N, C-alpha and C positions, 0 to 999 in steps of 0.2 A: 212324811215320816222320816225321823232321823236315821242315820246309818246303823242298822242293827249289828250286834256283835256276832250273830250266827246266821249263816245261810243253810238252809235245808234243801238238799237237791232231791227231787222226786222225779225220776224218769218214768214214762209210762207208754205203753203201746197196746191198745185194745184190751184194757182192763177196766172198762166202765163199770162192771158189776162188782169189783173189788175196790176200786179207787176211792169211793167216799170214806170207807173205813180207814184207809191210810191217811187221807187228808184230815179227817176229824181227829185221828190220834195225835197228829202234830199240832193242830190248833188247840187241842185240849191239854197241852203241856202245862205243868205248874209254873214253868218259867216261860214267859211269853215274848221276850225280846229277841225275835228272830224274824227272818223273811223266809217264805216258802216259795222256791222256784220250781214250778212244775213244767217239765218239758214233754210235750205231746209229740212223740216221735213218729208222726204220720198215721195216727190211729184212723181206722175206717169205721169205728162203732160210735157209740153215743158219748164218747169222752168229752167232746166240747160242751155238750149240754150238761153233763155232770158238773164240770168245772164252772159254768155259768151260774149255777145255783149257789155257789159259795160267795158270800159278800163280806170279805175280810180284807182289809187294806194290806195285810202282810203277804198275801198271795200275788205272785206274778206268774202268768201263764205264757209260755212260749210255744209256738207250734213250728214244726219244721217237717220236711220230707224225711222219710225213714232212712236213718243212718245207723241204726243199731244202738245197743246199750251204751257203748263207749262214746259214740258220737253225741248221744243225748247228754251224757254226763259232761263232756267237754263243753257243750253249749251252756249247760247250767253253770259251769265253773266260769266261763267267760262273762256271765252276767252277775256273778256272785259279789256282793258288797260286804259280807261279813269276813271277819278275820278268822273265824272258825267255820269249818265246812262239815256238814253232817249229811247223811244219805239214808233214805228209806225207799224201799221198792214199793210199787203200786198194789201189790197184792199182800202186803205185810202191815203190821200196826206196832206202834210204840206203846209202852206203858206210860202213864202220865208224868212220871218223874224222871224220865231218861235224861232230858236236857238238864234239869236242875242238878242231878247227881254227878254227871259227867263233866258239865262246866265247872262244878265246884272243884273238881280235881285239877283242871287246866288252869284255873285262876289261882289255886294255891301252890301249884307246882310248875313254874315257868319252864323248867327243863323238859317236861313231857310234851312231846309233839303230837301224840296220837293216843286216845283212850278208847277202849272198847269194853264191852260186857258180854253177857250171855243173852241168847234168844231161845225161847222155847217154841216147838212146833205147835201148829194148830191144823185142823182139817179144813176142808173147803167151807164148812159152815161156821168156823170160828171156834170150835170145841178144842180145848187143849189136848195135845198129845205129849207123849213122854220125851221124845227126842229133844236134845239141847245142843246148840251150837256155841262156840266161843270157849276156848281153853287157855290156860297159861302157856308160856313159852316151854317147849320141851327142854331146852337148854337155857335156863335162867340167865339173863344178862347177855345172852348171845342171840339177839333178835334174828339177824339175817341167817345164821346157821339154822335156827328153829324153823324159819319160813321156807328155806330150801328143803328141809326134811318134810315139811308138809304145812298146808295153810291152816293156821289156828285161829285167825281173826274172824269174828262175826261181822260181816260187812254192814248190816243194817243198824248196828249199834255203835259205829265208829264216829268219833269227832276228831277232826285233824286241823291243825293250824294251817292256813292257807299258804303262809310263806314256805312251809314244808312241801306242800304240793307244787308250788311254783318252782321250787328247786328240783323236784323229782321229774317234772314234765308232765304232759297230758296223758289221759288214758289211751292205751293202744287200740286204735279203731280197727286194726286188722284181726283183733281177737273177737271170737264169738263166745262170750263167757270168759271166765278166768281173768278178766280185766282188773278185778279187784285184787286177786293174788299177785298178779304182775305189779300192781301199783304198790302193794305192801313191800314187795321185794326191793323196789326202787326207793321206797321211803326209809327202809330200815337203816341205810348208812347215814341219813340225814336228820333223823329224830329219834327220840326215845319213846318207846311204847309202854303203855300202862294197862294192865288188866284189872277191871272192877268185877269181882266175883259175885254178881247179882244178875238175875233174869230181869231185863228191862225192855224186852220186845218179844213179839211173836212173829214167826215166819210161817207162811201158809203152805201146806202140802196139798197140791191139787193136780189134776191130769193135764193141765194146760200151761205148766211152768215152762219158762224159756229153756231151762236146762233139764227139764224132765223128759222121760222116755217118750212122751207123745209129741215132743217138739221136733219140727223139721231140722232144728239146729243141734239135735242131740249128738250126732256123730262129730260135728265140728267142735262142739264144746268139749267132748271127750279128747279129741286129738289136741285141742288147745292146751291141755295139761302139759304135753310134752314140749309144745312150742314156748311155753312160758319158761320151762326149765332150760331149754336150749338157749334162750335169750340171756337168762341169768348166768349160766355156766360159760356162755360165750364171752363174757366180759374179761378183759385182760387184767383187771385190778384185783381179781379174787386171790386170796392168799392160800397157802397150802392147806391150812386147817379146814377152810371152807370147801376146797376141792376134795377133801377126804370124805365128805358126805355125799358126793355125786351119785355113787352106786346106790346108796340108800334112798336118795331123792328120787331117782328114776324107778327103783323098786316100788316105792310107796305110790308113785304116780300110776304105775301099771296096776297095782292093787286097787287104787281108786277107780280107774277106768274099768277094771274087771267087774267090780261091784256094780258100776253103772249098767254094764251089759247084763249082769244077772238081774238087775231090777227090770230090764227091758225084756227078759226071757231069752236073750241071745247067748245060749250056753257055750256055743263054739267060740264066739268072740270073747266070752269071759275066760275060757280056758286058755286062749291065745295069750291074753295079757297076764294071766297068772304064770304061765310058763316063762313069759319074759321077766317077770318079777324074780323067778329063781335064777335066771341068768345074770340079773343085775345085782342081786342082793348079797352075793358072797357066801353067807352062812345058810345053807339050805334048811336046816333045822329051825333056825330063827324065822326064816321066811315062811316056812310051813305053819309054824305056830301063829304067826301074825295073820296069815290068810285065814286060818281056822277061826281065829278070834273075830276078825272083821266080818266074816260071813255070819258067824253066831251073833255078833252085835247088830248087823244089819237086819237079819232075819227075825230076831227075838229080843235081845237085851234092850235095844234102843226104843222098843215098842212098850217096855214096862218100866214103870217109875223105879222099882227096885233095881232093875237092870242098869238104868242110867247112874243110879247111885253107886252101884257096885263098880262100874267102869270108872267112875271119878275117883273112888277110893284107890283102885288099882293104879291109876295114873298118878295120883298124889304120892303113893308109895314109891313109885318109880322115880319121880322127881326128887324125893328125899334121898333115895339111894344114890342117884347120880351126883347129888350135892355132896354127900359124904365121901364119894369116890374122889371127887376133885379136891377136897380138903386133905385127903390122904396123900 
């Protein structure tokens, strides 16, 4: 097989019951010039047997002792032959035209180094839910500033030029989760991001997610939010404008972690992080309003289609307002 333009990375660990759906969604793409590198990160379930059932020359299976998600991604990158790198997780699925649409952007716009789109939630059985991931930059044209404010990229919909990843360096294997956000922060100075405003994938909500409340890594993933920001703001080349968002960045991270503890029913831990958000945020009224909105969104709006649309309209109005402010 000739060298494919795209390498799709699929890290997996004990997801044999979901893995066929993820693999089939890649093999079923309307654009088929890719290789699929599956890294089995030390699974102890039926993952090897599941992969043996696929007879497609585009698939390459690599098995290794458990190294965590970043170790699996780095192993896939080391074996990637494509100039474009994509990623899907083993409990998610792509829609059939993801590669075709996003590759079209990269081929037409050589200045773009990373393209991403939206993904819609689905439940354990594959039934669609209302929640959607992937939003435009908060500060249009200021990708790094937007990423420090909060992670807006939907990981399973990203296509990245490999030369950009080579310049940014490998995934941080000391992180349990947040390895994607850390990577986007390091990529922002070296490539241009592009948002395609379409749902092109589904991410699965289930009780055994690596970053979910039932995971033994839950606490480490939550703490990793702050380690990621510590790394970013510890860089000596950050300008004064980026340092200005430091308080908001940590405020938002505390809110995010607080919501994670709310989902786990750990109210005291939730309260601790919300109090920290007030200390970091500067404006207590704005911080309170944001906490109330996020809790409302988590508890109710994100679970209703009309709620998701309302949030998107409010966010779009905010972006237009900030754009007018900059012009003034």
